[in-house]
C-alpha positions in Angstrom: 0.0 0.1 -0.1 1.0 3.3 -1.0 0.1 6.8 1.0 -2.1 9.1 -1.4 -0.5 11.9 -2.5 -1.5 15.6 -0.6 -3.4 17.4 -2.7 -1.6 20.7 -3.2 -2.5 23.7 -0.2 -2.9 27.6 -0.5 -2.5 30.7 1.8 -5.6 32.4 2.4 -5.2 36.3 3.8 -8.1 38.3 5.2 -7.7 41.7 5.9 -9.5 42.9 8.8 -10.6 46.8 8.7 -10.7 49.7 10.7 -14.5 49.1 11.2 -14.7 45.6 11.6 -12.6 42.2 11.0 -13.3 39.3 9.6 -13.9 35.4 10.8 -12.8 33.0 8.3 -12.3 28.9 9.0 -14.1 28.6 11.9 -11.5 31.6 14.0 -11.1 35.7 13.5 -7.9 35.6 10.5 -6.5 39.2 12.4 -5.0 40.7 9.6 -2.3 37.4 9.7 -2.2 34.7 6.7 -3.5 31.2 7.1 -1.3 28.7 5.4 -2.0 25.3 4.7 -4.9 25.6 3.4 -6.4 22.6 1.3 -8.8 23.1 -1.6 -12.4 23.3 -0.9 -15.4 25.5 0.2 -15.3 27.7 3.6 -16.9 29.6 5.9 -16.4 33.7 6.2 -17.8 36.0 8.2 -17.7 40.0 8.3 -18.7 41.4 11.5 -18.8 45.2 11.8 -17.9 47.6 14.9 -20.3 49.6 15.9 -21.4 52.3 14.0 -20.2 51.0 11.1 -21.7 48.7 8.5 -20.3 45.7 6.4 -20.5 46.7 2.8 -19.0 44.2 0.5 -15.7 41.2 -0.1 -13.4 43.4 -1.7 -9.8 42.0 -2.9 -10.2 38.6 -5.2 -13.5 37.7 -4.9 -13.7 35.2 -7.3 -14.6 32.3 -4.9 -16.6 34.2 -2.3 -20.7 33.0 -3.0 -21.9 35.5 -2.5 -19.5 39.0 -2.2 -22.9 42.0 -0.6 -23.5 38.8 2.6 -21.2 39.3 6.0 -22.1 35.3 6.7 -21.1 34.0 2.8 -18.4 30.9 2.1 -15.2 31.6 -0.2 -14.2 28.1 -2.4 -10.7 28.0 -2.7 -8.4 27.0 -5.3 -5.3 29.3 -5.3 -3.7 31.8 -3.0 -6.9 34.2 -1.6 -6.4 37.3 -0.7 -9.7 39.4 0.4 
């Protein structure tokens, strides 16, 4: 028997703004790159601070299910910066 070859992994970075923060992969992104992310679909959410409202996801948004929704999902198939 041989071990299966692992698939590729990628780096994902969600940049927080002054008006709120992003939560991805069930944890606070803190604006730091998350490495070793496998291809797949993952939940993401944005939380606006008091006095702010969420507008839309920006950056590499091609894999985001709904860029206008604060609570959505992202399909990762390469390095991503949102």
